[in-house]
C-alpha positions in Angstrom: -26.9 63.2 9.9 -27.8 60.1 7.7 -29.8 58.5 9.8 -32.3 56.2 8.5 -31.5 56.8 5.1 -31.1 53.5 2.6 -28.7 54.2 -1.1 -26.9 56.3 -2.9 -29.0 60.1 -4.0 -26.3 60.5 -6.3 -27.0 64.4 -7.0 -30.4 63.6 -8.3 -34.2 62.7 -7.1 -36.2 59.9 -6.7 -37.0 59.8 -11.2 -33.9 60.8 -12.2 -31.9 58.3 -10.4 -34.9 55.5 -11.3 -33.9 56.4 -15.5 -29.7 56.2 -14.9 -30.3 53.3 -13.2 -32.3 51.1 -16.1 -30.1 53.1 -18.8 -27.1 51.4 -16.5 -28.3 47.9 -16.1 -29.6 48.2 -19.5 -25.8 49.0 -21.3 -24.9 46.2 -19.1 -26.6 43.7 -20.3 -25.5 44.7 -23.9 -22.3 45.3 -23.9 -21.8 43.1 -20.5 -19.3 45.6 -19.7 -19.4 49.5 -18.6 -17.2 52.1 -17.6 -18.5 54.2 -14.8 -17.9 55.6 -11.7 -17.9 53.9 -8.5 -20.5 55.0 -6.6 -23.2 53.9 -9.7 -21.8 50.5 -10.4 -22.0 49.7 -6.6 -25.3 51.6 -6.2 -26.8 48.8 -9.6 -24.7 45.7 -8.6 -27.7 44.7 -6.1 -30.5 45.7 -9.2 -28.0 43.8 -11.8 -28.1 40.6 -9.5 -32.0 40.6 -8.9 -32.8 40.6 -12.4 -30.5 38.4 -13.3 -32.0 35.9 -10.3 -35.1 36.5 -11.8 -34.7 35.8 -15.2 -33.6 32.1 -14.7 -36.8 31.4 -13.1 -39.4 31.3 -16.2 -42.3 32.9 -13.6 -41.2 35.5 -13.4 -41.1 37.5 -16.8 -43.3 40.4 -16.1 -41.1 40.9 -13.2 -38.5 41.3 -16.1 -40.3 43.6 -18.4 -41.4 46.2 -15.4 -37.8 47.1 -15.3 -36.8 46.1 -18.9 -39.0 47.3 -21.3 -36.3 46.5 -24.7 -38.2 42.8 -25.6 -34.5 42.5 -27.8 -32.6 43.5 -24.0 -35.2 40.9 -22.0 -34.3 38.5 -24.8 -30.8 38.1 -24.3 -31.3 38.0 -20.8 -33.3 35.4 -20.1 -31.9 33.0 -23.3 -28.2 34.4 -22.6 -27.1 36.0 -19.1 -29.7 33.6 -17.3 -28.6 30.2 -18.5 -24.4 30.9 -18.0 -25.2 31.1 -13.8 -27.6 28.9 -12.9 -25.4 27.4 -10.9 -24.8 30.6 -9.5 -27.1 32.1 -6.6 -25.5 35.8 -6.5 -21.9 37.7 -7.0 -22.7 37.7 -11.3 -20.3 41.2 -12.0 -17.5 42.7 -11.4 -15.5 45.8 -10.4 -12.5 46.8 -11.2 -10.6 49.8 -10.5 -9.8 51.9 -13.5 -8.3 54.9 -12.3 -9.6 58.5 -11.6 -11.6 60.7 -14.5 -10.1 63.3 -15.9 -12.5 66.3 -15.2 -13.2 65.8 -11.7 -11.5 62.8 -10.4 -13.8 60.3 -9.6 -13.2 56.6 -9.2 -13.9 54.8 -12.6 -14.7 51.6 -12.8 -15.0 48.7 -15.4 -18.5 46.5 -14.1 -18.5 43.4 -15.8 -20.5 40.0 -15.8 -18.7 37.1 -14.4 -17.3 34.7 -17.0 -17.5 36.7 -20.3 -16.8 35.9 -23.9 -13.5 36.7 -25.1 -14.6 39.3 -27.7 -16.3 40.8 -25.0 -13.4 41.5 -22.6 -11.2 43.8 -25.1 -11.4 47.4 -24.0 -10.1 48.8 -27.1 -11.7 48.5 -30.1 -9.4 47.5 -33.1 -8.7 49.5 -35.1 -8.1 49.7 -38.7 -4.2 49.8 -39.7 -4.8 52.5 -41.7 -6.2 55.3 -39.4 -3.9 53.9 -36.3 -1.6 57.1 -35.8 2.1 55.1 -36.2 0.5 55.1 -40.0 -0.3 58.4 -39.7 3.0 60.0 -38.6 4.8 57.5 -40.8 2.4 59.1 -44.2 2.9 62.4 -43.1 6.8 61.6 -42.8 6.5 60.6 -46.4 4.3 63.6 -47.8 6.7 65.9 -45.9 10.2 64.3 -47.4 8.4 64.2 -50.7 
């Protein structure tokens, strides 16, 4: 029985979980949208809210630097991300289900910050036309005809 056991362990010990959460949160702040499992996304949601709330207040930079060591990421959080949410108190992230992972069937979700810029929202990277599948198949068909 799980009486009085808080949080998800995710099959990791305390230090591994802390490192995983740090990496996921930092990736979310850098990319503003990540794809991960549903359990991991739900686990870091409260942590992301807490960090954004701390970033709104100029007196709590020290607390942010305790969790996010990189000055670039913490600077982006303080200067770019936190001002976007000055009118919100919480609920800075959205979690959208994207399906199941092929290997183990885990529920995959896309976790993103609310109010993304348009160029960040597109999940597919733009592939140059010479590398697209359709142009490659046309080229191979042309080579076969010659």
